[in-house]
C-alpha positions in Angstrom: 23.3 -21.5 -3.4 22.6 -18.1 -2.0 21.4 -16.9 -5.4 19.0 -19.8 -5.7 17.6 -19.1 -2.3 17.0 -15.5 -3.3 15.2 -16.5 -6.5 13.0 -18.9 -4.5 12.0 -16.2 -2.0 11.1 -14.0 -4.9 9.0 -16.8 -6.3 7.2 -17.2 -3.0 5.6 -13.8 -3.3 4.6 -14.5 -6.9 3.2 -18.0 -6.2 1.0 -17.2 -3.2 -1.0 -21.3 -5.9 -1.0 -21.3 -5.9 0.7 -20.4 -7.8 -2.4 -19.8 -6.7 -2.4 -21.6 -9.2 -0.6 -24.4 -7.5 -2.9 -24.7 -4.6 -0.5 -23.7 -1.9 -2.1 -20.4 -1.2 -3.9 -21.3 1.9 -2.2 -19.1 4.3 -0.5 -15.7 4.6 -1.3 -12.2 5.6 -3.3 -9.6 3.7 -1.5 -6.8 1.9 -4.7 -4.8 2.0 -3.6 -2.9 -1.1 -6.3 -1.8 -3.5 -5.5 -0.2 -6.9 -7.4 0.8 -10.0 -7.0 -1.1 -13.2 -6.8 0.2 -16.8 -10.5 -0.2 -17.0 -10.9 2.9 -14.8 -8.8 5.0 -17.0 -10.5 3.7 -20.1 -13.9 4.6 -18.7 -13.0 8.2 -18.0 -14.3 8.0 -14.5 -12.6 7.6 -11.2 -13.5 4.2 -9.8 -16.5 3.5 -12.1 -17.2 3.1 -15.8 -20.0 4.4 -18.0 -22.4 2.0 -16.3 -21.6 3.5 -12.9 -20.5 0.1 -11.6 -17.2 -0.7 -10.0 -16.0 -4.3 -9.4 -13.5 -5.0 -6.7 -11.5 -8.0 -7.9 -9.6 -10.1 -5.4 -6.1 -11.2 -6.4 -3.1 -12.9 -5.1 0.4 -11.4 -5.5 -0.7 -9.4 -8.5 -1.2 -12.6 -10.6 -4.5 -11.6 -12.3 -3.7 -7.9 -12.4 -0.4 -8.5 -14.2 -2.1 -10.8 -16.7 -5.0 -8.5 -17.6 -2.8 -5.3 -17.7 -0.2 -7.0 -19.9 -2.9 -8.3 -22.3 -5.0 -5.1 -22.2 -8.1 -7.3 -21.6 -10.0 -4.7 -19.6 -9.5 -1.8 -22.0 -12.9 -0.2 -22.9 -14.8 -2.0 -20.1 -18.0 -0.2 -19.3 -17.4 -0.5 -15.6 -14.6 0.3 -13.2 -12.2 -2.2 -11.7 -10.4 -2.0 -8.4 -7.8 -4.6 -7.4 -7.7 -5.9 -3.9 -4.3 -7.6 -3.5 -3.5 -10.3 -0.9 -0.5 -12.6 -0.2 -2.6 -15.7 0.0 -6.0 -17.3 -0.3 -6.9 -17.2 3.4 -6.9 -13.4 3.7 -8.6 -13.1 0.4 -11.4 -15.3 1.5 -11.5 -13.4 4.8 -12.1 -10.3 2.8 -14.9 -12.1 0.9 -16.4 -13.0 4.2 -16.4 -9.4 5.2 -17.9 -8.2 1.9 -14.8 -6.3 0.9 -14.3 -8.0 -2.5 -16.6 -9.1 -5.3 -14.5 -11.9 -6.6 -11.9 -14.5 -5.4 -9.1 -16.3 -7.1 -7.7 -19.5 -5.7 -6.9 -23.2 -6.3 -9.4 -25.9 -5.6 -8.5 -26.8 -2.0 -8.4 -23.2 -0.6 -11.7 -22.6 -2.3 -13.1 -25.8 -0.8 -11.9 -24.8 2.6 -13.5 -21.4 2.3 -16.8 -23.0 1.3 -16.5 -25.5 4.1 -16.1 -22.6 6.5 -19.2 -20.8 5.3 -17.7 -18.0 3.2 -20.6 -16.7 1.1 -19.1 -17.2 -2.4 -19.9 -19.3 -5.4 -17.4 -20.7 -7.9 -18.3 -19.0 -11.3 -15.4 -20.1 -13.6 -12.7 -22.7 -13.6 -9.0 -22.2 -14.2 -7.3 -25.1 -15.9 -3.7 -26.5 -16.0 -2.2 -29.9 -16.5 -1.3 -30.6 -12.9 2.4 -31.1 -13.6 3.4 -28.2 -11.4 2.8 -30.3 -8.3 5.0 -33.3 -7.5 6.7 -35.5 -4.9 10.5 -35.2 -5.1 13.1 -37.3 -3.4 16.8 -36.8 -2.9 19.0 -38.1 -5.7 20.6 -40.6 -3.4 17.3 -41.9 -2.0 16.4 -45.6 -2.4 12.8 -44.5 -3.0 11.8 -45.2 -6.6 8.0 -45.2 -6.6 5.1 -44.1 -4.4 4.7 -47.6 -2.9 8.2 -47.2 -1.4 7.0 -44.3 0.8 5.4 -46.7 3.3 6.9 -46.0 6.7 8.7 -42.8 5.5 8.4 -39.2 6.6 7.0 -36.9 3.9 7.4 -33.1 4.2 4.4 -31.3 2.7 4.5 -27.7 1.7 3.1 -25.3 2.5 0.5 -26.3 5.1 -2.2 -28.7 5.9 -4.8 -28.7 3.1 -2.4 -27.7 0.3 -2.6 -29.2 -3.1 0.7 -30.9 -2.4 -1.1 -32.8 0.4 -3.9 -33.8 -1.9 -1.4 -35.2 -4.4 0.2 -37.2 -1.6 -3.1 -38.6 -0.4 -4.3 -39.5 -3.9 -1.0 -41.0 -5.0 -0.9 -43.2 -1.8 -4.4 -44.4 -2.5 -3.6 -45.3 -6.0 -0.5 -47.2 -4.8 -2.7 -49.2 -2.4 -1.4 -47.4 0.7 -3.3 -45.7 3.5 -2.6 -42.1 4.4 -1.5 -43.4 7.8 1.2 -45.4 6.2 3.4 -42.3 6.0 4.3 -39.7 8.6 3.5 -36.2 7.4 5.3 -33.0 8.5 4.4 -29.5 7.3 7.0 -27.0 6.4 6.9 -23.7 4.5 8.4 -23.9 1.0 11.4 -21.7 1.5 12.4 -23.5 4.8 11.8 -26.9 3.2 13.9 -26.0 0.1 16.9 -25.1 2.3 16.5 -28.4 4.3 16.1 -30.4 1.1 19.2 -28.9 -0.4 21.1 -29.6 2.8 20.0 -33.3 2.7 17.8 -33.0 5.8 14.7 -33.9 3.9 14.4 -37.1 1.9 10.8 -36.8 0.5 9.1 -33.5 -0.3 5.6 -32.9 -1.7 5.9 -29.5 -3.4 4.8 -27.3 -6.3 5.8 -24.8 -8.9 9.2 -23.1 -8.8 10.2 -24.9 -5.7 9.8 -28.2 -7.4 11.8 -26.9 -10.4 14.6 -25.8 -8.1 14.6 -29.2 -6.3 14.9 -31.1 -9.5 17.5 -28.7 -10.9 19.6 -29.5 -7.8 19.4 -33.2 -8.5 16.2 -34.2 -6.9 14.1 -37.0 -8.5 10.4 -36.6 -9.1 8.6 -39.9 -8.4 5.1 -38.7 -9.2 3.4 -35.5 -10.3 -0.2 -34.3 -10.5 -0.8 -35.2 -14.2 -3.3 -37.8 -15.3 -5.9 -36.7 -12.8 -3.7 -37.1 -9.7 -4.7 -33.5 -8.9 -7.8 -32.0 -10.4 -5.9 -29.3 -12.4 -8.6 -26.8 -11.5 -8.7 -23.5 -9.7 -11.6 -21.2 -9.4 -12.7 -17.6 -9.8 -15.5 -17.1 -7.3 -18.0 -14.3 -6.9 -19.6 -13.2 -3.6 -23.2 -14.0 -3.0 -23.7 -10.3 -2.5 -22.3 -9.4 -5.9 -24.2 -12.1 -7.6 -27.4 -10.7 -6.1 -26.7 -7.2 -7.4 -28.5 -6.7 -10.7 -26.0 -4.1 -11.9 -22.9 -6.0 -10.9 -23.9 -9.5 -12.2 -23.6 -8.6 -15.9 -20.3 -6.8 -15.2 -19.0 -9.9 -13.5 -20.0 -12.0 -16.6 -18.2 -9.6 -18.9 -15.1 -9.5 -16.6 -14.9 -13.3 -16.8 -15.0 -13.1 -20.6 -12.1 -10.6 -20.6 -10.1 -12.8 -18.2 -10.6 -15.7 -20.5 -9.3 -13.7 -23.4 -6.3 -12.6 -21.3 -5.4 -16.2 -20.7 -5.7 -16.8 -24.5 -3.3 -13.9 -25.0 -0.8 -15.4 -22.4 -0.8 -18.7 -24.3 0.1 -17.0 -27.6 2.5 -14.4 -26.1 4.6 -16.3 -23.5 7.6 -14.1 -23.8 5.6 -10.9 -23.4 3.8 -12.4 -20.4 7.0 -13.4 -18.8 8.5 -9.9 -19.3 5.4 -8.4 -17.6 5.8 -10.7 -14.6 9.5 -9.8 -14.3 8.7 -6.1 -14.6 5.7 -5.9 -12.3 6.4 -8.7 -9.8 10.2 -8.5 -9.5 10.9 -12.1 -10.7 14.0 -13.1 -12.5 13.7 -14.0 -16.1 14.2 -17.6 -15.2 11.5 -17.7 -12.6 9.1 -15.7 -14.8 9.4 -18.3 -17.6 8.8 -21.1 -15.2 5.7 -19.3 -13.8 4.3 -18.8 -17.4 5.0 -22.5 -18.3 3.1 -23.8 -15.3 0.4 -21.3 -14.7 -3.3 -21.7 -15.5 -3.7 -21.8 -19.2 -7.5 -21.5 -19.7 -10.7 -20.2 -18.2 -13.4 -22.8 -18.5 -17.1 -23.0 -17.7 -18.1 -25.0 -14.6 -19.4 -28.2 -16.1 -20.4 -31.5 -14.4 -16.9 -32.7 -15.4 -15.3 -29.9 -13.4 -17.5 -30.4 -10.3 -16.9 -34.1 -10.4 -13.1 -33.7 -10.5 -13.1 -31.2 -7.7 -15.6 -33.3 -5.6 -13.1 -36.1 -5.7 -10.6 -33.6 -4.1 -13.2 -32.7 -1.4 -14.1 -36.3 -0.6 -10.4 -37.4 -0.4 -9.5 -34.5 1.9 -12.6 -35.1 4.0 -11.6 -38.8 4.4 -8.3 -37.8 6.0 -10.0 -35.2 8.2 -8.4 -32.2 6.4 -11.7 -30.8 5.1 -14.5 -30.8 7.7 -17.4 -30.5 7.0 -17.3 -31.7 3.5 -18.5 -29.6 0.5 -21.0 -30.4 -2.2 -19.2 -28.8 -5.1 -22.2 -28.9 -7.4 -24.2 -26.9 -4.9 -21.5 -24.3 -4.5 -21.3 -23.0 -8.1 -23.1 -20.6 -10.4 -22.5 -22.2 -13.7 -24.5 -19.7 -15.8 -22.1 -16.7 -15.4 -19.4 -17.8 -17.7 -19.8 -19.7 -21.0 -17.4 -20.1 -23.8 
């Protein structure tokens, strides 16, 4: 049990998704660390490429940096890249608010919360997965068999109010004909909730990523997950309004998105190498690294009406339960011309 707890704590640093990618990265403290990427070395200049432009790319727990360095996607880039690393989406968006980063990287809900709060960013590319990394898990001895059985029950949501786990709960309840008020919601950080779930003190847990995998490995039963549209399956790379207005940076941003898209293509065709890079650079065990690779964002996609419609549903649902206020018009919060396939 102690070994499992250690692995989960390691995963916490890696999945700040989020996994980013998993939409839980809505809280945390900033690491404040900034480092150069391989693009700087390839350009032959300190902090800028042959164009004289340097992009400061916001990242969470080295997720993007590990991906692009392992794939070599930024080799030969005609601009410099600096990485600004943060433990979660909240401090990353705070940096965007302060003008300290050119780009952001987060799941749909943290992005929506930032937009609702007036952070001057636009979503410029979508990150896509199948939604199965998010789920509602019950103890193996629970009498709960389906979402409708949750009526009158207490559901622990990780990691905090406004996480993708909470959106799954709200949407699944709605699909089952229940109101959000039909359950009692408690919020608990994933590592604390995992210990309580293992000890039998939690019956129902809405969770994501490695934590969900550990819960089911320990005998928990998943009654629903985020597949089939129960979560949007989208995250976003955003760009600051300031960077988008910079005539020198804007083409560099467009090129960077193309390179990130190619890095994700590389990850899909080289899962073992990607997992090894995660283990080496992020300190994850081989088991955790494989799980991260299997459940991470698989594609970078243009922001189409289909994307904005899916994420608008998330915004409207969370606004209806007073988690997102004021609401956000997703279509008015994007720059769809920066990334095309």
